[in-house]
N, C-alpha and C positions, 0 to 999 in steps of 0.2 A: 504494500500500500504506500501511497505517496506521503503519508503522515507518520511513517514509522519513527519511533523514538530511537535514541542512540542504542546501538547493539549492546545488550546487557553483558554482564560479567559471565564469561564462559559459554556464551550462547551457542557456539558451534564447536566447542572444545572436544577434541578427539574424534571428530567426524572424518574418519580415515577414507571414506569413499567419496567425499565431496571433492569434485574436480574444478568447478567454476561456479561463480555466483555473481549476480548483478544486484548491486545495492541501490536503494532509492536515492534519487537526486538530492533530496533535502537532508540526507543524513549528515550530521556534523561531528559525531563522535563514534569511534569504534572502541568498545569497552575493553577492559582488562581481560586477557586470556580468551578473547572472542573466537579466534580461529586456531588457538594453540593445538598443535598435534594433528592438524588437518594435512596429513602427509601426502595426499593425492592432489591437493589444490595446486593447480598449475598457473592459473591466471585469475585476476580479480580486478574489475573496473571500479576504482574508487571514485565516489561522487565529487563533483567540483566544490561542493559546500563543506567538505570534510576539513575540520580544523585540528582535531586531536586523534592520535592513535594511542590506545591504552597500553599499559604495562603487559608485556609478553603477548600482545595481540596476535602476532603471527609466529611466535616461537615454535620451532620444530616443523615448520611447513617446508619440508625438505624437497618438494617438487616445484616450489614456486621459483620460476626462472626470471620473470620480468614483472615489474610493478611500476606504474606511473603514479607518482604522488601529485595530488592536486595543488594548484597555485595557492589556495587558501590555507594550506596546512601550516600551523604554527608550532605544534608540539608533538614530539614523538617520545613517549615515556619509555622507561628502562626495559631492556630485553625485548623490545617490540619485534625485532627481526632475528633474534638470537637463533643460531643453528639453522638458518635458512640456507642450507649448503649448496643449493642450485642457483641462488640469486647471483647474477653476474655483474650487473651495474644498476645504479640508482641515481637519478638526478634529484637533488634536494631542492625544493622550491625556495624562491627568494623570501617568502613570508616566514619561513621556518626560523624560529628564534631559540627554541629549547629542544635539546636532545638529552635523554636520560642515560643512565649508565648501562653498559653492556648491550647497547642497541644492535650492534652488528657483530657481536662476539660469536665465533663459530661459523661465520659466513665465509667458508673457505674458498668459494669460487668468486667472491666479490672482488672485482679488480678496479672498480671506479665508483666513487661516491663524491659528487662535486657539489660544493656550496660555499659561498664566500662570507656571508655576514651573520653567522650564528652568534648569538649573544650569550647563551648559557649552555654549558656542557656540564652535566652532573657527573662527578667522579666519585 
């Protein structure tokens, strides 16, 4: 539905057969652990209105190869993409100001993540 609230805590956690998903255009927040362990998820179209990706939201999505982050994204919380071992590159949007700890830890195939003006990195 068009008026879907932010994806809740662990809403798709461990859905190992989930391969792709279209999220509503008005979605602004992906909750903590929302897609954690969705090991078959290969692609995901993130809505343009998205501003926040929660803690461990995509952790362990080992088949996720490509992800386009929307221009409105301002915050990526800790471990959001941790252990996304197939993710090869990521363009961080200009609006992004905060990146949590361990966001890209274990992303062994990630060769490029570009962004110039991040103001806060949580260590």
